[in-house]
PLY file of the C-alpha trace (Angstrom):
ply
format ascii 1.0
element vertex 408
property float x
property float y
property float z
element edge 407
property int vertex1
property int vertex2
end_header
-27.94 -17.42 -119.77
-24.18 -17.33 -119.06
-24.55 -13.71 -118.02
-27.29 -14.61 -115.53
-25.17 -17.42 -114.06
-22.21 -15.03 -113.72
-24.37 -12.45 -111.90
-25.73 -15.17 -109.60
-22.21 -16.36 -108.70
-21.04 -12.80 -108.03
-24.11 -12.14 -105.85
-23.55 -15.39 -103.94
-19.91 -14.52 -103.29
-20.88 -11.03 -102.11
-23.50 -12.51 -99.79
-20.97 -14.93 -98.34
-18.38 -12.17 -97.90
-20.95 -9.93 -96.23
-22.05 -12.75 -93.93
-18.43 -13.43 -93.06
-17.82 -9.74 -92.26
-20.80 -9.76 -89.86
-19.68 -12.93 -88.12
-19.02 -12.49 -84.42
-15.39 -13.04 -83.44
-15.62 -14.51 -79.95
-11.86 -14.25 -79.48
-12.12 -10.48 -79.80
-14.99 -10.42 -77.29
-12.79 -12.25 -74.79
-9.97 -9.76 -75.39
-12.34 -6.88 -74.70
-13.73 -8.66 -71.64
-10.20 -8.79 -70.24
-9.72 -5.14 -71.11
-12.86 -3.85 -69.41
-12.20 -5.92 -66.30
-8.66 -4.54 -66.14
-9.93 -0.98 -66.53
-12.51 -1.55 -63.78
-9.95 -3.06 -61.41
-7.44 -0.27 -61.98
-9.68 2.78 -62.44
-13.16 2.34 -60.96
-12.95 4.38 -57.78
-15.98 2.73 -56.12
-14.90 -0.88 -56.68
-14.26 -1.66 -53.00
-17.56 -0.13 -51.84
-19.53 -2.16 -54.38
-18.27 -5.46 -52.95
-18.70 -7.26 -56.28
-16.33 -10.18 -56.92
-14.41 -9.58 -60.16
-13.47 -13.28 -60.27
-17.18 -14.15 -60.28
-17.73 -11.72 -63.16
-14.80 -13.07 -65.15
-15.86 -16.68 -64.64
-19.53 -16.13 -65.43
-19.07 -13.88 -68.47
-16.33 -15.99 -70.02
-18.79 -18.88 -70.00
-21.33 -16.76 -71.89
-19.04 -15.88 -74.79
-19.68 -19.08 -76.82
-23.40 -18.21 -76.79
-22.89 -14.79 -78.42
-23.95 -14.94 -82.08
-25.01 -11.37 -82.93
-23.81 -7.81 -82.56
-26.80 -7.00 -80.35
-25.93 -9.85 -78.01
-22.40 -8.47 -77.84
-23.67 -5.07 -76.72
-25.97 -6.62 -74.11
-23.10 -8.79 -72.85
-21.09 -5.71 -71.87
-24.17 -3.78 -70.75
-25.09 -6.50 -68.25
-21.50 -6.69 -67.04
-21.56 -3.00 -66.10
-24.97 -3.48 -64.46
-23.30 -5.87 -62.00
-22.05 -2.76 -60.17
-25.55 -1.29 -59.70
-24.18 2.14 -60.59
-26.17 4.27 -63.04
-23.05 6.24 -63.94
-21.40 3.14 -65.44
-22.75 2.86 -68.96
-21.82 1.85 -72.46
-21.69 4.61 -75.05
-24.27 2.73 -77.12
-27.49 0.72 -76.74
-29.79 -1.51 -78.74
-33.56 -2.05 -78.90
-33.37 -4.70 -76.20
-31.20 -2.57 -73.90
-32.61 -1.29 -70.63
-33.46 2.40 -70.50
-31.35 4.51 -68.15
-34.33 5.87 -66.18
-38.11 6.16 -66.09
-40.51 8.99 -65.11
-41.25 7.33 -61.77
-38.95 6.21 -58.96
-39.64 3.26 -56.68
-38.29 2.66 -53.18
-38.26 -0.54 -51.17
-39.73 -0.12 -47.71
-40.63 -2.98 -45.35
-40.12 -5.42 -48.24
-42.68 -3.57 -50.37
-41.83 -1.77 -53.63
-43.53 1.62 -53.46
-43.76 4.54 -55.89
-42.02 7.30 -53.94
-41.50 9.90 -56.68
-43.07 11.01 -59.94
-41.07 13.32 -62.25
-42.85 16.50 -61.31
-43.33 18.87 -63.09
-42.15 17.10 -66.27
-44.97 14.53 -66.26
-48.21 15.95 -67.66
-51.87 15.10 -67.16
-51.46 12.16 -64.78
-55.02 11.23 -63.88
-54.26 9.00 -60.87
-52.22 10.06 -57.87
-49.91 7.05 -57.73
-47.53 8.35 -55.04
-47.35 5.69 -52.31
-48.84 2.97 -54.52
-47.34 -0.49 -54.15
-45.88 -2.01 -57.32
-47.10 -5.59 -57.49
-46.26 -6.66 -61.05
-44.67 -5.46 -64.26
-45.99 -6.94 -67.50
-47.78 -9.55 -65.41
-44.63 -10.72 -63.58
-44.41 -10.30 -59.81
-41.96 -7.48 -59.08
-39.84 -9.67 -56.76
-39.54 -12.28 -59.49
-38.70 -9.60 -62.08
-35.90 -8.34 -59.83
-34.54 -11.85 -59.33
-34.63 -12.42 -63.11
-32.71 -9.23 -63.90
-29.67 -10.34 -65.94
-26.93 -9.85 -63.34
-25.35 -12.75 -61.48
-22.52 -11.55 -59.24
-24.11 -8.79 -57.15
-26.12 -9.48 -54.00
-29.78 -9.26 -54.95
-30.74 -9.62 -51.28
-29.10 -6.28 -50.48
-31.69 -3.50 -50.30
-29.44 -1.06 -52.20
-28.92 -3.55 -55.02
-32.55 -4.59 -55.03
-33.84 -1.01 -55.20
-31.43 -0.15 -58.01
-32.56 -3.21 -59.99
-36.23 -2.45 -59.26
-35.82 0.93 -60.94
-34.04 -0.65 -63.92
-36.91 -3.11 -64.25
-39.42 -0.24 -64.17
-37.36 1.69 -66.73
-37.69 -1.44 -68.87
-36.25 -2.39 -72.24
-36.75 -0.05 -75.18
-38.60 -2.72 -77.17
-40.93 -3.95 -74.43
-44.08 -2.52 -72.81
-44.14 -1.31 -69.20
-47.54 -2.15 -67.76
-47.50 -1.85 -63.98
-49.96 -3.52 -61.65
-50.38 -1.11 -58.75
-52.14 -1.29 -55.41
-53.17 2.27 -54.62
-53.29 3.58 -51.07
-57.06 3.12 -51.28
-56.33 -0.64 -51.82
-57.70 -0.44 -55.38
-55.75 -2.58 -57.88
-55.12 -0.82 -61.19
-53.19 -1.44 -64.41
-50.94 1.51 -65.21
-49.30 1.80 -68.63
-46.08 3.74 -68.07
-45.60 4.29 -71.80
-48.79 6.36 -71.94
-47.38 8.93 -69.55
-46.89 12.25 -71.32
-43.83 14.35 -70.53
-43.20 17.98 -71.40
-41.05 18.47 -74.50
-39.12 21.61 -75.37
-36.24 22.64 -77.57
-35.40 25.64 -75.37
-32.31 25.33 -73.16
-34.14 27.08 -70.33
-37.33 28.90 -69.49
-37.62 31.97 -67.29
-40.57 33.61 -65.60
-41.47 35.86 -62.66
-43.99 35.06 -59.94
-44.75 37.69 -57.28
-41.34 39.34 -57.75
-39.52 35.98 -57.58
-37.55 34.94 -60.65
-37.75 31.31 -61.72
-35.23 29.83 -64.17
-35.84 26.24 -65.22
-33.04 24.33 -66.96
-34.34 21.90 -69.58
-31.78 19.07 -69.35
-29.22 21.38 -70.93
-26.21 21.39 -68.59
-24.17 19.66 -71.30
-24.80 22.42 -73.83
-22.16 25.17 -73.63
-24.59 27.67 -75.18
-26.60 27.50 -71.96
-24.24 30.01 -70.33
-25.25 32.77 -72.76
-28.94 31.92 -72.41
-28.64 31.88 -68.63
-26.91 35.27 -68.66
-29.70 36.79 -70.74
-32.39 35.36 -68.47
-30.63 36.40 -65.27
-29.96 39.92 -66.53
-33.72 40.43 -66.82
-34.28 39.16 -63.27
-31.58 41.14 -61.45
-34.11 43.29 -59.56
-36.26 40.42 -58.27
-36.38 39.86 -54.51
-35.23 36.27 -54.93
-34.39 33.66 -57.55
-35.32 30.00 -57.95
-33.20 27.79 -60.19
-35.07 24.57 -61.03
-32.69 21.65 -61.66
-35.29 18.89 -61.52
-34.79 18.17 -65.23
-31.03 17.71 -65.50
-31.28 13.94 -65.78
-28.47 13.60 -68.34
-26.00 15.69 -66.36
-23.60 18.05 -68.08
-20.14 19.56 -67.70
-18.37 21.74 -65.13
-17.69 24.51 -67.68
-21.41 25.27 -67.83
-21.90 24.79 -64.08
-19.03 27.14 -63.20
-20.32 29.66 -65.72
-23.67 29.70 -63.92
-22.27 29.78 -60.37
-19.89 32.60 -61.30
-22.84 35.00 -61.58
-23.61 34.71 -57.84
-20.28 35.54 -56.15
-17.91 38.52 -55.99
-14.72 36.62 -55.13
-13.34 33.13 -55.96
-15.15 30.46 -53.96
-14.58 26.71 -53.50
-17.51 24.54 -54.58
-16.54 20.85 -54.46
-13.80 18.44 -53.46
-12.24 15.75 -55.69
-10.50 12.59 -54.52
-8.73 9.89 -56.50
-6.11 7.17 -56.11
-3.05 7.07 -58.33
-0.65 4.19 -58.92
1.82 3.86 -61.76
4.08 1.02 -62.93
3.45 -1.12 -59.86
4.66 1.57 -57.47
2.89 2.50 -54.19
-0.66 3.84 -54.15
-0.79 7.58 -53.54
-3.99 9.44 -52.72
-4.70 12.77 -54.40
-7.36 15.33 -53.49
-8.10 18.91 -54.44
-10.70 21.63 -54.06
-12.20 23.16 -57.21
-13.02 26.87 -57.27
-15.49 29.11 -59.08
-14.40 32.52 -60.34
-16.83 35.46 -60.42
-17.94 36.79 -63.78
-20.20 39.60 -64.98
-22.65 41.35 -62.67
-23.39 39.50 -59.45
-26.94 38.52 -58.48
-26.99 39.34 -54.75
-30.44 38.41 -53.52
-31.73 35.15 -52.07
-31.31 32.01 -54.23
-33.09 28.65 -53.93
-32.20 25.53 -55.93
-34.88 22.90 -56.63
-33.71 19.29 -56.98
-35.19 15.81 -57.23
-34.66 12.24 -58.38
-33.99 13.49 -61.94
-31.27 15.94 -60.92
-28.24 14.09 -62.25
-24.46 14.27 -62.23
-23.47 17.90 -62.94
-26.92 18.94 -61.74
-25.97 17.36 -58.42
-22.58 19.08 -58.54
-24.24 22.44 -59.21
-26.51 21.93 -56.20
-23.80 21.06 -53.68
-21.65 23.80 -55.22
-24.21 26.52 -54.57
-24.61 25.29 -51.01
-20.84 24.97 -50.50
-20.40 28.57 -51.61
-23.18 29.55 -49.17
-25.09 31.17 -52.04
-28.27 29.11 -52.11
-30.60 26.91 -50.12
-31.32 23.50 -51.63
-34.91 22.22 -51.67
-36.23 18.82 -52.72
-35.72 15.08 -52.39
-32.75 12.81 -52.94
-31.14 13.38 -56.32
-30.17 10.87 -59.01
-27.12 9.84 -56.99
-24.77 9.47 -59.94
-21.48 8.84 -58.19
-18.12 10.28 -59.12
-16.27 12.02 -61.90
-16.43 10.21 -65.22
-13.81 9.29 -67.79
-14.27 7.52 -71.11
-12.59 4.25 -72.05
-12.38 2.42 -75.38
-12.43 -1.23 -76.39
-9.65 -2.58 -78.57
-11.99 -4.48 -80.89
-15.36 -2.72 -80.72
-16.26 0.77 -81.90
-18.21 1.68 -78.77
-16.70 2.48 -75.41
-17.78 2.87 -71.81
-17.57 5.29 -68.92
-16.15 4.67 -65.46
-16.04 6.83 -62.34
-12.37 7.55 -61.70
-12.59 10.15 -58.91
-14.94 10.70 -55.99
-16.72 14.02 -55.52
-17.65 15.62 -52.22
-19.63 18.51 -50.81
-17.27 20.95 -49.07
-18.64 19.66 -45.75
-17.24 16.21 -46.58
-20.49 14.52 -47.65
-20.08 12.31 -50.74
-22.07 13.91 -53.53
-24.10 10.76 -54.16
-25.18 10.65 -50.49
-26.17 14.29 -50.21
-29.74 14.97 -49.02
-31.14 18.49 -49.47
-31.06 20.65 -46.36
-34.70 21.54 -46.97
-36.01 18.04 -47.59
-39.37 17.65 -49.32
-41.02 14.23 -49.32
-43.32 14.01 -52.33
-46.81 13.09 -51.11
-48.97 14.03 -54.10
-48.88 14.93 -57.78
-51.74 17.40 -57.38
-49.42 20.27 -56.47
-45.74 21.17 -56.78
-44.64 20.77 -53.16
-40.97 21.48 -53.90
-41.67 24.74 -55.73
-44.03 25.81 -52.96
-41.30 25.23 -50.36
-38.81 27.24 -52.44
-41.17 30.20 -52.70
-41.84 29.98 -48.96
-38.11 30.19 -48.17
-37.65 33.30 -50.29
-40.70 35.02 -48.83
-39.42 34.41 -45.29
-36.73 36.99 -45.97
0 1
1 2
2 3
3 4
4 5
5 6
6 7
7 8
8 9
9 10
10 11
11 12
12 13
13 14
14 15
15 16
16 17
17 18
18 19
19 20
20 21
21 22
22 23
23 24
24 25
25 26
26 27
27 28
28 29
29 30
30 31
31 32
32 33
33 34
34 35
35 36
36 37
37 38
38 39
39 40
40 41
41 42
42 43
43 44
44 45
45 46
46 47
47 48
48 49
49 50
50 51
51 52
52 53
53 54
54 55
55 56
56 57
57 58
58 59
59 60
60 61
61 62
62 63
63 64
64 65
65 66
66 67
67 68
68 69
69 70
70 71
71 72
72 73
73 74
74 75
75 76
76 77
77 78
78 79
79 80
80 81
81 82
82 83
83 84
84 85
85 86
86 87
87 88
88 89
89 90
90 91
91 92
92 93
93 94
94 95
95 96
96 97
97 98
98 99
99 100
100 101
101 102
102 103
103 104
104 105
105 106
106 107
107 108
108 109
109 110
110 111
111 112
112 113
113 114
114 115
115 116
116 117
117 118
118 119
119 120
120 121
121 122
122 123
123 124
124 125
125 126
126 127
127 128
128 129
129 130
130 131
131 132
132 133
133 134
134 135
135 136
136 137
137 138
138 139
139 140
140 141
141 142
142 143
143 144
144 145
145 146
146 147
147 148
148 149
149 150
150 151
151 152
152 153
153 154
154 155
155 156
156 157
157 158
158 159
159 160
160 161
161 162
162 163
163 164
164 165
165 166
166 167
167 168
168 169
169 170
170 171
171 172
172 173
173 174
174 175
175 176
176 177
177 178
178 179
179 180
180 181
181 182
182 183
183 184
184 185
185 186
186 187
187 188
188 189
189 190
190 191
191 192
192 193
193 194
194 195
195 196
196 197
197 198
198 199
199 200
200 201
201 202
202 203
203 204
204 205
205 206
206 207
207 208
208 209
209 210
210 211
211 212
212 213
213 214
214 215
215 216
216 217
217 218
218 219
219 220
220 221
221 222
222 223
223 224
224 225
225 226
226 227
227 228
228 229
229 230
230 231
231 232
232 233
233 234
234 235
235 236
236 237
237 238
238 239
239 240
240 241
241 242
242 243
243 244
244 245
245 246
246 247
247 248
248 249
249 250
250 251
251 252
252 253
253 254
254 255
255 256
256 257
257 258
258 259
259 260
260 261
261 262
262 263
263 264
264 265
265 266
266 267
267 268
268 269
269 270
270 271
271 272
272 273
273 274
274 275
275 276
276 277
277 278
278 279
279 280
280 281
281 282
282 283
283 284
284 285
285 286
286 287
287 288
288 289
289 290
290 291
291 292
292 293
293 294
294 295
295 296
296 297
297 298
298 299
299 300
300 301
301 302
302 303
303 304
304 305
305 306
306 307
307 308
308 309
309 310
310 311
311 312
312 313
313 314
314 315
315 316
316 317
317 318
318 319
319 320
320 321
321 322
322 323
323 324
324 325
325 326
326 327
327 328
328 329
329 330
330 331
331 332
332 333
333 334
334 335
335 336
336 337
337 338
338 339
339 340
340 341
341 342
342 343
343 344
344 345
345 346
346 347
347 348
348 349
349 350
350 351
351 352
352 353
353 354
354 355
355 356
356 357
357 358
358 359
359 360
360 361
361 362
362 363
363 364
364 365
365 366
366 367
367 368
368 369
369 370
370 371
371 372
372 373
373 374
374 375
375 376
376 377
377 378
378 379
379 380
380 381
381 382
382 383
383 384
384 385
385 386
386 387
387 388
388 389
389 390
390 391
391 392
392 393
393 394
394 395
395 396
396 397
397 398
398 399
399 400
400 401
401 402
402 403
403 404
404 405
405 406
406 407
């Protein structure tokens, strides 16, 4: 009996200790709130353009701290704070079940106060029975889309601004990981349908790229692999087999997670015979309270291995992200490819990682702006050969790319 009582007391003490160790320290949350706001004010290169009041953020989020009781609420607290800047490049390095996804397989645009499906992730989406391009989004999970946008958990950005509203609309469509995404759509035929976004099937592959030939045109498709350094070797092997083709298409429409410049420069180096500039960087530096000094520089690509000399076309779309966008403007800046497609993901700037003092997850901020060599900000670049998606029944972007190569 005494032994049982002893075990019970030990178990109770362990339970109390464990509960105490999981207790949320709101003082530490406030310290990290101050830290992230300081980092944003000193390092976020787009702060002025965003026109978001940091005092509003500080005041609102400080008031929320007493309500934080769990680790998940802590993560969401900082996630929502970054969402105030309606910038998909600003993210925490973690998420929880109730976090919002970073993207969805459809993109909506706001036109004439209507929320319309302007893009579907072609050709990644498979077996879509209804052509939903141009459909008006009326509701999500039974909630009017305008109300869902207004209820999005940000409080200091201007939800009447079209840019902010469209960004939030796409976050709402992306949805939380632990919630359904049932869309009420009004098709162009005026038919009202319920569309379950979670039933959409997308192509899955473990290959870094795929390569094929169509009528003497080589096609290399990158499978969201620009962050994998091994892609350079795979790309070399694929390109070496396509050296005699009359033209080459590089499909970047599935680079949604971006990548790194090592891989991008490795790819671009196969298409030049002398060093070429491919993008411009710009940042602001200030140290120890001294004057602000602007810094800018042009980054170059160096040739490597055998050069592919024939016509090159790059395919891009709403799921061409970050380094995929850099690769696109780089090819065009070097005058080595024509770019075909729609607007890209518009992930602005060059990223750097930052850490909290009290939490074991960090966050990323844009610390330098990136530009096309012609001076266009990367996030505002529109392909020279613009393709407006009008249907899912055919690959309009690929067709345009093939047409451009055959012209020569």
